[in-house]
N, C-alpha and C positions, 0 to 999 in steps of 0.2 A: 858677074854671077858667082855666088858663093856655093859651097859644097851642099847646102841644104836646098838650093833652088832645083838642083837635079833630082833630089829625093822627093820633091813636091812639085811635079810639073803642072799641076792643075791650079796652082796659086791659091787664091782665096777660096776656091771651091774644092780644095784637097779633101776636107773632111767628108764632103758629099760623095766624092769618088771612093774614098776609103770605105765608107759604109756600103756602097754598091758592090765593091770588090769582095767585101766580107760576106755580103748576102749571096754573091755568086759562089764563094767558097762553101758556104752552108749548103747551097743547092748541090754542089759537086760532092759533098760528103755523103749524100744519099746514095751514091754509087757503091759505097762500102758495104761489104757483107758482114762486117763485124757487128756483133750483137751488143756488146758492152758499151761501146762508144764509136760513133761515126765522126770522122774528122776529114775536112777538106782543106786544100791549099791551092793558092794561085801564086805564080811568080810574075810580076809586072815590071816591065822596063820600057822606058821611053813611050809611055801611054799605051803599051801593047802587052797583052797576056802572052808570055813566052813559054809557060809551062803550067801544068796542073797536076794534082795528085790527090789521092784519098788513101786512107789506111786499108791495108789488106795484105794478102799473101803474095809472094813473088810470082812472076809470070810462070804459068805452067803448073802451079800448085792448085790443090782443091781450094775452093772459096769458102773455107771454114776457118775463122780466126781464133776461136776458143776451143779448148780441150773439154773433156768430159766433166771437169771440175769448174768450168766456166772461167778458166784462167786463159789469158792471151797466150797463144803459141809463141815460142821464142823467135820464130823466123818471120813473124808479121812485121811488115814495114809501116812506118808512120807516114802520114800524108806528106809532110815536108820532105822526107827522105825520097819518097816516090817522085815528087815534083823536081827535086834537085837532080836525081839520077836520070830522069826523063830529059831535062834540059841538057845534061851532059852528053846524051846520045844524039842531040840535035846540032844544028849549026849555030845556035844561039849561045850567048854568054850571060850568066846571071850576075856578072860583076857590076855592082852599082844598082842592082834591082831592089824592089820591095817584095817581101813575102807576106801574103795575106793568108792567115791560118785560123781556123775556127777555135783551136785550143792552143794555149801557149806551149812552146816547144820544151821537150825534155833535154837533159844534158847531152845525150848522144846526138840528137838532131841539131842542137845548138852548135856542136863542133862542126857538123856538116855545113850549117848556115855560114859560120865564120869562114870556113875554107872555100866556100863557093863564091865569096865576094858580095853576098847580099848585104846591103847597108841599112835596111830598115825592115822591121817586123811589126805587123799590126795583127792583133788577135782579139777575140771577143769572149772566150771562156778560159778558165784557168786549169792547168794541169794540177795534179795532186801535190806537186812540189814546185818551188820557184827557182831551183838550181839553174835550169837552162836559161831563164830570163836574166838571172844575175851574171851568168857567164857571158851572155851577149852584151850586156851593159859594160862589163869589164873590157870587152873587146872593142868598145866604141861604136857598137851597132845601136841605132835608135830603136827603142822598143816602145810600142804604144798599145795600151789596152783601150778598147772602144766598147762602150755600152751598146747593146743591141736589144731591141724589143723581143 
């Protein structure tokens, strides 16, 4: 078994499962109260969803993501950050997992992805900059864009 076999546990059907997990992340993004952009994330390891997240304010804060000028408030968490911190509070480990996210990660979230041990990132929409994706690639994390209808 090589290192990629563990990242693709569904073998020849991996692309089908990648698409389904991204569809689930899209559905999960609808939980976000953010007006400008709703983003969803799932962390999958050993064929099991171990965490999920969507962009929004920290626990206990009002569910308003934008200020009066329609700018995102500085304390809003991105979907992948919510999923990573959620798995950190559980008994699961994201080491060797795949992150499915509706929008490619920013630089700050890419640092969290690297440190969390996630080895593969699959996304279907692009963020306004590709800095985060380039950082992930530099760290040896497999990054895959997938077209969705």
